[in-house]
PDB file of all heavy atoms in Angstrom:
ATOM      1  N   MET A   1     138.315  72.567 108.717  1.00  0.00           N
ATOM      2  CA  MET A   1     137.271  72.022 109.521  1.00  0.00           C
ATOM      3  C   MET A   1     136.119  72.932 109.425  1.00  0.00           C
ATOM      4  O   MET A   1     136.230  74.071 109.489  1.00  0.00           O
ATOM      5  CB  MET A   1     137.734  71.986 110.894  1.00  0.00           C
ATOM      6  CG  MET A   1     137.827  70.588 111.518  1.00  0.00           C
ATOM      7  SD  MET A   1     138.232  70.752 113.230  1.00  0.00           S
ATOM      8  CE  MET A   1     138.666  69.093 113.451  1.00  0.00           C
ATOM      9  N   SER A   2     134.951  72.481 109.375  1.00  0.00           N
ATOM     10  CA  SER A   2     133.821  73.294 109.203  1.00  0.00           C
ATOM     11  C   SER A   2     133.043  73.196 110.470  1.00  0.00           C
ATOM     12  O   SER A   2     133.011  72.263 111.233  1.00  0.00           O
ATOM     13  CB  SER A   2     132.809  72.772 108.130  1.00  0.00           C
ATOM     14  OG  SER A   2     132.300  71.447 108.386  1.00  0.00           O
ATOM     15  N   ASP A   3     132.466  74.401 110.845  1.00  0.00           N
ATOM     16  CA  ASP A   3     131.783  74.531 112.194  1.00  0.00           C
ATOM     17  C   ASP A   3     130.204  74.297 111.814  1.00  0.00           C
ATOM     18  O   ASP A   3     129.664  74.955 111.112  1.00  0.00           O
ATOM     19  CB  ASP A   3     131.947  76.021 112.598  1.00  0.00           C
ATOM     20  CG  ASP A   3     131.446  76.208 114.194  1.00  0.00           C
ATOM     21  OD1 ASP A   3     131.016  75.283 114.655  1.00  0.00           O
ATOM     22  OD2 ASP A   3     131.557  77.313 114.592  1.00  0.00           O
ATOM     23  N   PRO A   4     129.659  73.337 112.598  1.00  0.00           N
ATOM     24  CA  PRO A   4     128.262  72.963 112.214  1.00  0.00           C
ATOM     25  C   PRO A   4     127.331  73.937 112.865  1.00  0.00           C
ATOM     26  O   PRO A   4     126.193  74.128 112.418  1.00  0.00           O
ATOM     27  CB  PRO A   4     128.091  71.683 113.091  1.00  0.00           C
ATOM     28  CG  PRO A   4     129.188  71.636 114.076  1.00  0.00           C
ATOM     29  CD  PRO A   4     130.403  72.373 113.563  1.00  0.00           C
ATOM     30  N   GLU A   5     127.779  74.993 113.757  1.00  0.00           N
ATOM     31  CA  GLU A   5     126.963  75.992 114.219  1.00  0.00           C
ATOM     32  C   GLU A   5     126.765  77.228 113.243  1.00  0.00           C
ATOM     33  O   GLU A   5     125.892  77.939 113.422  1.00  0.00           O
ATOM     34  CB  GLU A   5     127.451  76.496 115.542  1.00  0.00           C
ATOM     35  CG  GLU A   5     127.759  75.508 116.604  1.00  0.00           C
ATOM     36  CD  GLU A   5     126.767  75.446 117.610  1.00  0.00           C
ATOM     37  OE1 GLU A   5     126.125  76.569 117.799  1.00  0.00           O
ATOM     38  OE2 GLU A   5     126.587  74.522 118.368  1.00  0.00           O
ATOM     39  N   VAL A   6     127.681  77.394 112.356  1.00  0.00           N
ATOM     40  CA  VAL A   6     127.566  78.465 111.312  1.00  0.00           C
ATOM     41  C   VAL A   6     126.518  78.107 110.308  1.00  0.00           C
ATOM     42  O   VAL A   6     126.505  77.040 109.736  1.00  0.00           O
ATOM     43  CB  VAL A   6     128.918  78.695 110.620  1.00  0.00           C
ATOM     44  CG1 VAL A   6     128.829  79.739 109.594  1.00  0.00           C
ATOM     45  CG2 VAL A   6     130.020  78.961 111.604  1.00  0.00           C
ATOM     46  N   THR A   7     125.578  79.087 110.125  1.00  0.00           N
ATOM     47  CA  THR A   7     124.485  78.951 109.150  1.00  0.00           C
ATOM     48  C   THR A   7     124.541  80.155 108.181  1.00  0.00           C
ATOM     49  O   THR A   7     125.080  81.175 108.595  1.00  0.00           O
ATOM     50  CB  THR A   7     123.164  78.869 109.844  1.00  0.00           C
ATOM     51  OG1 THR A   7     122.877  80.115 110.583  1.00  0.00           O
ATOM     52  CG2 THR A   7     123.035  77.687 110.811  1.00  0.00           C
ATOM     53  N   ASN A   8     124.035  79.952 107.034  1.00  0.00           N
ATOM     54  CA  ASN A   8     123.881  80.971 106.094  1.00  0.00           C
ATOM     55  C   ASN A   8     122.805  81.953 106.618  1.00  0.00           C
ATOM     56  O   ASN A   8     121.770  81.537 106.855  1.00  0.00           O
ATOM     57  CB  ASN A   8     123.488  80.334 104.784  1.00  0.00           C
ATOM     58  CG  ASN A   8     123.459  81.385 103.647  1.00  0.00           C
ATOM     59  OD1 ASN A   8     123.674  82.612 103.849  1.00  0.00           O
ATOM     60  ND2 ASN A   8     123.324  80.908 102.516  1.00  0.00           N
ATOM     61  N   PRO A   9     123.169  83.247 106.711  1.00  0.00           N
ATOM     62  CA  PRO A   9     122.182  84.225 107.150  1.00  0.00           C
ATOM     63  C   PRO A   9     120.888  84.183 106.256  1.00  0.00           C
ATOM     64  O   PRO A   9     119.864  84.652 106.687  1.00  0.00           O
ATOM     65  CB  PRO A   9     122.976  85.580 107.157  1.00  0.00           C
ATOM     66  CG  PRO A   9     124.312  85.246 107.012  1.00  0.00           C
ATOM     67  CD  PRO A   9     124.471  83.866 106.388  1.00  0.00           C
ATOM     68  N   ASN A  10     121.048  83.945 104.984  1.00  0.00           N
ATOM     69  CA  ASN A  10     119.959  83.915 104.087  1.00  0.00           C
ATOM     70  C   ASN A  10     118.889  82.930 104.461  1.00  0.00           C
ATOM     71  O   ASN A  10     117.761  82.854 103.967  1.00  0.00           O
ATOM     72  CB  ASN A  10     120.422  83.884 102.587  1.00  0.00           C
ATOM     73  CG  ASN A  10     121.159  85.141 102.238  1.00  0.00           C
ATOM     74  OD1 ASN A  10     120.912  86.290 102.795  1.00  0.00           O
ATOM     75  ND2 ASN A  10     122.074  85.030 101.366  1.00  0.00           N
ATOM     76  N   ASP A  11     119.330  81.848 105.096  1.00  0.00           N
ATOM     77  CA  ASP A  11     118.490  80.730 105.399  1.00  0.00           C
ATOM     78  C   ASP A  11     117.641  80.896 106.665  1.00  0.00           C
ATOM     79  O   ASP A  11     116.965  79.978 107.004  1.00  0.00           O
ATOM     80  CB  ASP A  11     119.309  79.432 105.438  1.00  0.00           C
ATOM     81  CG  ASP A  11     119.886  78.995 104.033  1.00  0.00           C
ATOM     82  OD1 ASP A  11     119.258  79.551 103.099  1.00  0.00           O
ATOM     83  OD2 ASP A  11     120.799  78.273 103.949  1.00  0.00           O
ATOM     84  N   GLU A  12     117.936  81.966 107.410  1.00  0.00           N
ATOM     85  CA  GLU A  12     117.266  82.097 108.710  1.00  0.00           C
ATOM     86  C   GLU A  12     115.895  82.445 108.549  1.00  0.00           C
ATOM     87  O   GLU A  12     115.452  83.197 107.594  1.00  0.00           O
ATOM     88  CB  GLU A  12     118.051  83.186 109.518  1.00  0.00           C
ATOM     89  CG  GLU A  12     119.387  82.740 109.871  1.00  0.00           C
ATOM     90  CD  GLU A  12     120.056  83.926 110.752  1.00  0.00           C
ATOM     91  OE1 GLU A  12     119.462  84.801 111.163  1.00  0.00           O
ATOM     92  OE2 GLU A  12     121.274  83.779 110.879  1.00  0.00           O
ATOM     93  N   THR A  13     114.981  81.948 109.343  1.00  0.00           N
ATOM     94  CA  THR A  13     113.574  82.328 109.397  1.00  0.00           C
ATOM     95  C   THR A  13     113.336  83.430 110.380  1.00  0.00           C
ATOM     96  O   THR A  13     114.097  83.419 111.376  1.00  0.00           O
ATOM     97  CB  THR A  13     112.690  81.082 109.732  1.00  0.00           C
ATOM     98  OG1 THR A  13     113.072  80.613 111.067  1.00  0.00           O
ATOM     99  CG2 THR A  13     112.838  79.995 108.739  1.00  0.00           C
ATOM    100  N   PRO A  14     112.337  84.202 110.279  1.00  0.00           N
ATOM    101  CA  PRO A  14     112.075  85.343 111.152  1.00  0.00           C
ATOM    102  C   PRO A  14     111.477  84.720 112.524  1.00  0.00           C
ATOM    103  O   PRO A  14     110.995  83.661 112.534  1.00  0.00           O
ATOM    104  CB  PRO A  14     110.972  86.086 110.536  1.00  0.00           C
ATOM    105  CG  PRO A  14     110.358  85.220 109.491  1.00  0.00           C
ATOM    106  CD  PRO A  14     111.392  84.287 109.114  1.00  0.00           C
ATOM    107  N   PRO A  15     111.721  85.465 113.603  1.00  0.00           N
ATOM    108  CA  PRO A  15     111.255  84.983 114.875  1.00  0.00           C
ATOM    109  C   PRO A  15     109.896  84.870 115.042  1.00  0.00           C
ATOM    110  O   PRO A  15     109.349  84.162 115.964  1.00  0.00           O
ATOM    111  CB  PRO A  15     111.913  85.916 115.892  1.00  0.00           C
ATOM    112  CG  PRO A  15     112.259  87.152 115.158  1.00  0.00           C
ATOM    113  CD  PRO A  15     112.393  86.723 113.629  1.00  0.00           C
ATOM    114  N   ILE A  16     109.048  85.578 114.253  1.00  0.00           N
ATOM    115  CA  ILE A  16     107.600  85.571 114.345  1.00  0.00           C
ATOM    116  C   ILE A  16     106.939  85.320 113.079  1.00  0.00           C
ATOM    117  O   ILE A  16     107.553  85.638 112.043  1.00  0.00           O
ATOM    118  CB  ILE A  16     107.012  86.937 115.010  1.00  0.00           C
ATOM    119  CG1 ILE A  16     107.471  88.058 114.173  1.00  0.00           C
ATOM    120  CG2 ILE A  16     107.455  87.107 116.488  1.00  0.00           C
ATOM    121  CD1 ILE A  16     106.836  89.350 114.551  1.00  0.00           C
ATOM    122  N   LEU A  17     105.750  84.794 113.016  1.00  0.00           N
ATOM    123  CA  LEU A  17     104.886  84.645 111.806  1.00  0.00           C
ATOM    124  C   LEU A  17     105.501  83.586 110.887  1.00  0.00           C
ATOM    125  O   LEU A  17     104.871  83.263 109.795  1.00  0.00           O
ATOM    126  CB  LEU A  17     104.739  85.988 111.141  1.00  0.00           C
ATOM    127  CG  LEU A  17     104.014  87.057 111.851  1.00  0.00           C
ATOM    128  CD1 LEU A  17     103.805  88.196 110.916  1.00  0.00           C
ATOM    129  CD2 LEU A  17     102.666  86.575 112.249  1.00  0.00           C
ATOM    130  N   GLY A  18     106.639  82.986 111.085  1.00  0.00           N
ATOM    131  CA  GLY A  18     106.971  81.846 110.446  1.00  0.00           C
ATOM    132  C   GLY A  18     107.839  81.990 109.058  1.00  0.00           C
ATOM    133  O   GLY A  18     108.495  81.325 108.723  1.00  0.00           O
ATOM    134  N   SER A  19     107.385  83.086 108.341  1.00  0.00           N
ATOM    135  CA  SER A  19     108.167  83.389 107.150  1.00  0.00           C
ATOM    136  C   SER A  19     108.075  84.734 106.787  1.00  0.00           C
ATOM    137  O   SER A  19     107.418  85.561 107.257  1.00  0.00           O
ATOM    138  CB  SER A  19     107.477  82.541 105.996  1.00  0.00           C
ATOM    139  OG  SER A  19     106.346  83.183 105.584  1.00  0.00           O
ATOM    140  N   TRP A  20     109.190  85.258 105.970  1.00  0.00           N
ATOM    141  CA  TRP A  20     109.164  86.710 105.685  1.00  0.00           C
ATOM    142  C   TRP A  20     108.043  87.052 104.835  1.00  0.00           C
ATOM    143  O   TRP A  20     107.627  88.226 104.931  1.00  0.00           O
ATOM    144  CB  TRP A  20     110.550  86.815 104.820  1.00  0.00           C
ATOM    145  CG  TRP A  20     111.667  86.781 105.637  1.00  0.00           C
ATOM    146  CD1 TRP A  20     112.663  85.776 105.676  1.00  0.00           C
ATOM    147  CD2 TRP A  20     112.049  87.697 106.862  1.00  0.00           C
ATOM    148  NE1 TRP A  20     113.546  86.064 106.680  1.00  0.00           N
ATOM    149  CE2 TRP A  20     113.254  87.125 107.304  1.00  0.00           C
ATOM    150  CE3 TRP A  20     111.556  88.793 107.216  1.00  0.00           C
ATOM    151  CZ2 TRP A  20     113.810  87.815 108.360  1.00  0.00           C
ATOM    152  CZ3 TRP A  20     112.155  89.511 108.333  1.00  0.00           C
ATOM    153  CH2 TRP A  20     113.405  88.965 108.840  1.00  0.00           C
ATOM    154  N   LYS A  21     107.497  86.238 103.997  1.00  0.00           N
ATOM    155  CA  LYS A  21     106.288  86.495 103.238  1.00  0.00           C
ATOM    156  C   LYS A  21     105.083  86.941 104.194  1.00  0.00           C
ATOM    157  O   LYS A  21     104.348  87.897 103.804  1.00  0.00           O
ATOM    158  CB  LYS A  21     105.813  85.383 102.380  1.00  0.00           C
ATOM    159  CG  LYS A  21     104.623  85.632 101.489  1.00  0.00           C
ATOM    160  CD  LYS A  21     104.245  84.409 100.695  1.00  0.00           C
ATOM    161  CE  LYS A  21     103.085  84.718  99.789  1.00  0.00           C
ATOM    162  NZ  LYS A  21     102.529  83.509  99.107  1.00  0.00           N
ATOM    163  N   ASN A  22     104.938  86.264 105.304  1.00  0.00           N
ATOM    164  CA  ASN A  22     103.942  86.565 106.194  1.00  0.00           C
ATOM    165  C   ASN A  22     104.187  87.966 106.881  1.00  0.00           C
ATOM    166  O   ASN A  22     103.303  88.737 107.072  1.00  0.00           O
ATOM    167  CB  ASN A  22     103.726  85.526 107.280  1.00  0.00           C
ATOM    168  CG  ASN A  22     103.243  84.185 106.746  1.00  0.00           C
ATOM    169  OD1 ASN A  22     102.625  84.144 105.721  1.00  0.00           O
ATOM    170  ND2 ASN A  22     103.450  83.118 107.478  1.00  0.00           N
ATOM    171  N   ILE A  23     105.368  88.167 107.219  1.00  0.00           N
ATOM    172  CA  ILE A  23     105.716  89.509 107.762  1.00  0.00           C
ATOM    173  C   ILE A  23     105.407  90.737 106.723  1.00  0.00           C
ATOM    174  O   ILE A  23     104.855  91.661 107.066  1.00  0.00           O
ATOM    175  CB  ILE A  23     107.174  89.574 108.233  1.00  0.00           C
ATOM    176  CG1 ILE A  23     107.301  88.650 109.453  1.00  0.00           C
ATOM    177  CG2 ILE A  23     107.632  90.980 108.533  1.00  0.00           C
ATOM    178  CD1 ILE A  23     108.659  88.577 110.000  1.00  0.00           C
ATOM    179  N   TYR A  24     105.839  90.465 105.453  1.00  0.00           N
ATOM    180  CA  TYR A  24     105.616  91.570 104.462  1.00  0.00           C
ATOM    181  C   TYR A  24     104.184  91.632 104.222  1.00  0.00           C
ATOM    182  O   TYR A  24     103.667  92.788 104.079  1.00  0.00           O
ATOM    183  CB  TYR A  24     106.272  91.138 103.033  1.00  0.00           C
ATOM    184  CG  TYR A  24     107.843  91.108 103.205  1.00  0.00           C
ATOM    185  CD1 TYR A  24     108.576  90.128 102.447  1.00  0.00           C
ATOM    186  CD2 TYR A  24     108.511  92.002 103.952  1.00  0.00           C
ATOM    187  CE1 TYR A  24     109.857  90.154 102.496  1.00  0.00           C
ATOM    188  CE2 TYR A  24     109.870  91.951 104.015  1.00  0.00           C
ATOM    189  CZ  TYR A  24     110.643  90.999 103.268  1.00  0.00           C
ATOM    190  OH  TYR A  24     111.945  91.024 103.320  1.00  0.00           O
ATOM    191  N   THR A  25     103.384  90.639 104.303  1.00  0.00           N
ATOM    192  CA  THR A  25     101.892  90.829 104.136  1.00  0.00           C
ATOM    193  C   THR A  25     101.353  91.610 105.289  1.00  0.00           C
ATOM    194  O   THR A  25     100.544  92.445 105.089  1.00  0.00           O
ATOM    195  CB  THR A  25     101.275  89.385 104.076  1.00  0.00           C
ATOM    196  OG1 THR A  25     101.778  88.648 102.988  1.00  0.00           O
ATOM    197  CG2 THR A  25      99.757  89.462 103.820  1.00  0.00           C
ATOM    198  N   VAL A  26     101.665  91.338 106.443  1.00  0.00           N
ATOM    199  CA  VAL A  26     101.161  92.042 107.738  1.00  0.00           C
ATOM    200  C   VAL A  26     101.595  93.559 107.500  1.00  0.00           C
ATOM    201  O   VAL A  26     100.660  94.345 107.751  1.00  0.00           O
ATOM    202  CB  VAL A  26     101.679  91.416 108.952  1.00  0.00           C
ATOM    203  CG1 VAL A  26     101.484  92.363 110.174  1.00  0.00           C
ATOM    204  CG2 VAL A  26     101.030  90.067 109.185  1.00  0.00           C
ATOM    205  N   VAL A  27     102.677  93.814 107.231  1.00  0.00           N
ATOM    206  CA  VAL A  27     103.163  95.233 107.091  1.00  0.00           C
ATOM    207  C   VAL A  27     102.340  95.867 106.029  1.00  0.00           C
ATOM    208  O   VAL A  27     101.960  97.018 106.168  1.00  0.00           O
ATOM    209  CB  VAL A  27     104.661  95.354 106.750  1.00  0.00           C
ATOM    210  CG1 VAL A  27     105.117  96.657 106.353  1.00  0.00           C
ATOM    211  CG2 VAL A  27     105.469  94.757 107.933  1.00  0.00           C
ATOM    212  N   LEU A  28     102.227  95.324 104.809  1.00  0.00           N
ATOM    213  CA  LEU A  28     101.382  95.895 103.721  1.00  0.00           C
ATOM    214  C   LEU A  28     100.004  96.148 104.119  1.00  0.00           C
ATOM    215  O   LEU A  28      99.372  97.203 103.820  1.00  0.00           O
ATOM    216  CB  LEU A  28     101.456  95.034 102.460  1.00  0.00           C
ATOM    217  CG  LEU A  28     102.770  95.128 101.753  1.00  0.00           C
ATOM    218  CD1 LEU A  28     102.755  94.159 100.683  1.00  0.00           C
ATOM    219  CD2 LEU A  28     103.088  96.512 101.336  1.00  0.00           C
ATOM    220  N   VAL A  29      99.374  95.161 104.832  1.00  0.00           N
ATOM    221  CA  VAL A  29      97.951  95.306 105.347  1.00  0.00           C
ATOM    222  C   VAL A  29      97.901  96.420 106.396  1.00  0.00           C
ATOM    223  O   VAL A  29      96.945  97.213 106.313  1.00  0.00           O
ATOM    224  CB  VAL A  29      97.456  93.959 105.770  1.00  0.00           C
ATOM    225  CG1 VAL A  29      96.155  94.284 106.568  1.00  0.00           C
ATOM    226  CG2 VAL A  29      97.197  92.959 104.738  1.00  0.00           C
ATOM    227  N   LEU A  30      98.838  96.524 107.214  1.00  0.00           N
ATOM    228  CA  LEU A  30      98.774  97.634 108.166  1.00  0.00           C
ATOM    229  C   LEU A  30      98.862  98.952 107.523  1.00  0.00           C
ATOM    230  O   LEU A  30      98.229  99.855 107.958  1.00  0.00           O
ATOM    231  CB  LEU A  30      99.799  97.385 109.319  1.00  0.00           C
ATOM    232  CG  LEU A  30      99.694  96.344 110.241  1.00  0.00           C
ATOM    233  CD1 LEU A  30     100.877  96.078 111.277  1.00  0.00           C
ATOM    234  CD2 LEU A  30      98.405  96.639 111.148  1.00  0.00           C
ATOM    235  N   HIS A  31      99.745  99.123 106.445  1.00  0.00           N
ATOM    236  CA  HIS A  31      99.824 100.335 105.841  1.00  0.00           C
ATOM    237  C   HIS A  31      98.569 100.772 105.109  1.00  0.00           C
ATOM    238  O   HIS A  31      98.140 101.879 105.204  1.00  0.00           O
ATOM    239  CB  HIS A  31     101.025 100.267 104.749  1.00  0.00           C
ATOM    240  CG  HIS A  31     102.458 100.511 105.396  1.00  0.00           C
ATOM    241  ND1 HIS A  31     103.256  99.483 105.707  1.00  0.00           N
ATOM    242  CD2 HIS A  31     102.915 101.671 105.559  1.00  0.00           C
ATOM    243  CE1 HIS A  31     104.368  99.952 106.092  1.00  0.00           C
ATOM    244  NE2 HIS A  31     104.231 101.294 106.020  1.00  0.00           N
ATOM    245  N   VAL A  32      97.880  99.828 104.595  1.00  0.00           N
ATOM    246  CA  VAL A  32      96.655 100.068 103.931  1.00  0.00           C
ATOM    247  C   VAL A  32      95.613 100.514 105.020  1.00  0.00           C
ATOM    248  O   VAL A  32      94.867 101.478 104.776  1.00  0.00           O
ATOM    249  CB  VAL A  32      96.114  98.896 103.098  1.00  0.00           C
ATOM    250  CG1 VAL A  32      94.742  99.015 102.619  1.00  0.00           C
ATOM    251  CG2 VAL A  32      97.089  98.609 101.845  1.00  0.00           C
ATOM    252  N   VAL A  33      95.636  99.822 106.071  1.00  0.00           N
ATOM    253  CA  VAL A  33      94.580 100.170 107.079  1.00  0.00           C
ATOM    254  C   VAL A  33      94.975 101.694 107.688  1.00  0.00           C
ATOM    255  O   VAL A  33      93.967 102.357 107.861  1.00  0.00           O
ATOM    256  CB  VAL A  33      94.674  99.178 108.269  1.00  0.00           C
ATOM    257  CG1 VAL A  33      93.901  99.676 109.543  1.00  0.00           C
ATOM    258  CG2 VAL A  33      94.110  97.843 107.705  1.00  0.00           C
ATOM    259  N   LEU A  34      96.222 101.901 107.871  1.00  0.00           N
ATOM    260  CA  LEU A  34      96.529 103.360 108.325  1.00  0.00           C
ATOM    261  C   LEU A  34      96.122 104.257 107.243  1.00  0.00           C
ATOM    262  O   LEU A  34      95.653 105.383 107.735  1.00  0.00           O
ATOM    263  CB  LEU A  34      98.056 103.399 108.663  1.00  0.00           C
ATOM    264  CG  LEU A  34      98.426 102.742 110.011  1.00  0.00           C
ATOM    265  CD1 LEU A  34     100.037 102.784 110.032  1.00  0.00           C
ATOM    266  CD2 LEU A  34      97.823 103.430 111.080  1.00  0.00           C
ATOM    267  N   ILE A  35      96.327 104.133 106.023  1.00  0.00           N
ATOM    268  CA  ILE A  35      95.935 105.081 104.977  1.00  0.00           C
ATOM    269  C   ILE A  35      94.463 105.271 105.086  1.00  0.00           C
ATOM    270  O   ILE A  35      93.995 106.441 104.957  1.00  0.00           O
ATOM    271  CB  ILE A  35      96.437 104.610 103.657  1.00  0.00           C
ATOM    272  CG1 ILE A  35      98.006 104.680 103.614  1.00  0.00           C
ATOM    273  CG2 ILE A  35      95.889 105.418 102.516  1.00  0.00           C
ATOM    274  CD1 ILE A  35      98.628 103.996 102.420  1.00  0.00           C
ATOM    275  N   ILE A  36      93.725 104.198 105.184  1.00  0.00           N
ATOM    276  CA  ILE A  36      92.247 104.387 105.170  1.00  0.00           C
ATOM    277  C   ILE A  36      91.850 105.156 106.513  1.00  0.00           C
ATOM    278  O   ILE A  36      90.912 106.021 106.281  1.00  0.00           O
ATOM    279  CB  ILE A  36      91.584 102.949 105.135  1.00  0.00           C
ATOM    280  CG1 ILE A  36      91.890 102.377 103.796  1.00  0.00           C
ATOM    281  CG2 ILE A  36      90.083 102.993 105.458  1.00  0.00           C
ATOM    282  CD1 ILE A  36      91.400 100.846 103.648  1.00  0.00           C
ATOM    283  N   LEU A  37      92.370 104.780 107.567  1.00  0.00           N
ATOM    284  CA  LEU A  37      91.989 105.534 108.840  1.00  0.00           C
ATOM    285  C   LEU A  37      92.359 107.014 108.668  1.00  0.00           C
ATOM    286  O   LEU A  37      91.658 107.926 109.209  1.00  0.00           O
ATOM    287  CB  LEU A  37      92.747 104.910 110.038  1.00  0.00           C
ATOM    288  CG  LEU A  37      92.170 103.554 110.489  1.00  0.00           C
ATOM    289  CD1 LEU A  37      92.997 103.029 111.571  1.00  0.00           C
ATOM    290  CD2 LEU A  37      90.708 103.775 110.973  1.00  0.00           C
ATOM    291  N   PHE A  38      93.585 107.402 108.241  1.00  0.00           N
ATOM    292  CA  PHE A  38      94.016 108.751 108.107  1.00  0.00           C
ATOM    293  C   PHE A  38      93.007 109.453 107.131  1.00  0.00           C
ATOM    294  O   PHE A  38      92.634 110.637 107.312  1.00  0.00           O
ATOM    295  CB  PHE A  38      95.354 108.880 107.528  1.00  0.00           C
ATOM    296  CG  PHE A  38      96.425 108.516 108.697  1.00  0.00           C
ATOM    297  CD1 PHE A  38      97.654 107.866 108.316  1.00  0.00           C
ATOM    298  CD2 PHE A  38      96.173 108.772 109.959  1.00  0.00           C
ATOM    299  CE1 PHE A  38      98.558 107.600 109.234  1.00  0.00           C
ATOM    300  CE2 PHE A  38      97.039 108.419 110.966  1.00  0.00           C
ATOM    301  CZ  PHE A  38      98.412 107.831 110.555  1.00  0.00           C
ATOM    302  N   TYR A  39      92.564 108.836 106.086  1.00  0.00           N
ATOM    303  CA  TYR A  39      91.703 109.290 105.181  1.00  0.00           C
ATOM    304  C   TYR A  39      90.342 109.640 105.812  1.00  0.00           C
ATOM    305  O   TYR A  39      89.751 110.726 105.656  1.00  0.00           O
ATOM    306  CB  TYR A  39      91.482 108.518 103.936  1.00  0.00           C
ATOM    307  CG  TYR A  39      90.405 108.951 102.959  1.00  0.00           C
ATOM    308  CD1 TYR A  39      90.730 109.989 102.031  1.00  0.00           C
ATOM    309  CD2 TYR A  39      89.232 108.404 102.923  1.00  0.00           C
ATOM    310  CE1 TYR A  39      89.693 110.427 101.326  1.00  0.00           C
ATOM    311  CE2 TYR A  39      88.160 108.730 102.112  1.00  0.00           C
ATOM    312  CZ  TYR A  39      88.485 109.782 101.312  1.00  0.00           C
ATOM    313  OH  TYR A  39      87.455 110.291 100.391  1.00  0.00           O
ATOM    314  N   LEU A  40      89.842 108.656 106.525  1.00  0.00           N
ATOM    315  CA  LEU A  40      88.563 108.741 107.200  1.00  0.00           C
ATOM    316  C   LEU A  40      88.606 109.945 108.236  1.00  0.00           C
ATOM    317  O   LEU A  40      87.626 110.740 108.479  1.00  0.00           O
ATOM    318  CB  LEU A  40      88.136 107.600 107.872  1.00  0.00           C
ATOM    319  CG  LEU A  40      87.727 106.409 106.892  1.00  0.00           C
ATOM    320  CD1 LEU A  40      87.419 105.127 107.629  1.00  0.00           C
ATOM    321  CD2 LEU A  40      86.568 106.943 106.064  1.00  0.00           C
ATOM    322  N   PHE A  41      89.672 110.013 109.180  1.00  0.00           N
ATOM    323  CA  PHE A  41      89.757 110.999 110.072  1.00  0.00           C
ATOM    324  C   PHE A  41      89.963 112.511 109.407  1.00  0.00           C
ATOM    325  O   PHE A  41      89.319 113.307 109.920  1.00  0.00           O
ATOM    326  CB  PHE A  41      91.061 110.847 110.925  1.00  0.00           C
ATOM    327  CG  PHE A  41      90.885 109.642 111.890  1.00  0.00           C
ATOM    328  CD1 PHE A  41      91.910 108.802 112.253  1.00  0.00           C
ATOM    329  CD2 PHE A  41      89.677 109.368 112.542  1.00  0.00           C
ATOM    330  CE1 PHE A  41      91.785 107.698 113.152  1.00  0.00           C
ATOM    331  CE2 PHE A  41      89.453 108.290 113.451  1.00  0.00           C
ATOM    332  CZ  PHE A  41      90.548 107.451 113.746  1.00  0.00           C
ATOM    333  N   SER A  42      90.682 112.562 108.343  1.00  0.00           N
ATOM    334  CA  SER A  42      90.838 113.851 107.785  1.00  0.00           C
ATOM    335  C   SER A  42      89.539 114.306 107.105  1.00  0.00           C
ATOM    336  O   SER A  42      89.214 115.553 107.116  1.00  0.00           O
ATOM    337  CB  SER A  42      91.884 113.796 106.649  1.00  0.00           C
ATOM    338  OG  SER A  42      91.525 113.017 105.640  1.00  0.00           O
ATOM    339  N   ASN A  43      88.642 113.393 106.589  1.00  0.00           N
ATOM    340  CA  ASN A  43      87.453 113.800 106.057  1.00  0.00           C
ATOM    341  C   ASN A  43      86.412 114.156 107.242  1.00  0.00           C
ATOM    342  O   ASN A  43      85.627 115.070 107.169  1.00  0.00           O
ATOM    343  CB  ASN A  43      86.832 112.712 105.211  1.00  0.00           C
ATOM    344  CG  ASN A  43      87.311 112.704 103.892  1.00  0.00           C
ATOM    345  OD1 ASN A  43      87.948 113.610 103.483  1.00  0.00           O
ATOM    346  ND2 ASN A  43      87.143 111.620 103.190  1.00  0.00           N
ATOM    347  N   ALA A  44      86.558 113.431 108.369  1.00  0.00           N
ATOM    348  CA  ALA A  44      85.688 113.646 109.542  1.00  0.00           C
ATOM    349  C   ALA A  44      85.887 114.948 110.194  1.00  0.00           C
ATOM    350  O   ALA A  44      84.922 115.676 110.609  1.00  0.00           O
ATOM    351  CB  ALA A  44      85.731 112.550 110.492  1.00  0.00           C
ATOM    352  N   TYR A  45      87.082 115.441 110.213  1.00  0.00           N
ATOM    353  CA  TYR A  45      87.473 116.626 111.033  1.00  0.00           C
ATOM    354  C   TYR A  45      87.885 117.729 110.054  1.00  0.00           C
ATOM    355  O   TYR A  45      88.445 118.747 110.551  1.00  0.00           O
ATOM    356  CB  TYR A  45      88.558 116.264 112.010  1.00  0.00           C
ATOM    357  CG  TYR A  45      88.124 115.348 113.080  1.00  0.00           C
ATOM    358  CD1 TYR A  45      88.600 113.945 112.976  1.00  0.00           C
ATOM    359  CD2 TYR A  45      87.325 115.693 114.055  1.00  0.00           C
ATOM    360  CE1 TYR A  45      88.167 113.108 113.994  1.00  0.00           C
ATOM    361  CE2 TYR A  45      86.821 114.870 115.071  1.00  0.00           C
ATOM    362  CZ  TYR A  45      87.209 113.492 115.038  1.00  0.00           C
ATOM    363  OH  TYR A  45      86.804 112.667 115.972  1.00  0.00           O
ATOM    364  N   ALA A  46      87.704 117.662 108.810  1.00  0.00           N
ATOM    365  CA  ALA A  46      88.007 118.742 107.960  1.00  0.00           C
ATOM    366  C   ALA A  46      86.849 119.799 107.944  1.00  0.00           C
ATOM    367  O   ALA A  46      85.772 119.611 108.151  1.00  0.00           O
ATOM    368  CB  ALA A  46      88.200 118.227 106.525  1.00  0.00           C
TER     369      ALA A  46
END
């Protein structure tokens, strides 16, 4: 007997932003923004 409640973990969608691609995009953009901010701060206070 198969249980209809059991799903494949690979088919699950993330709870926010709708897809994993969107989450990865946000993370990469935030990393770039942080790198730019750290660069600007280090030049301003060096």
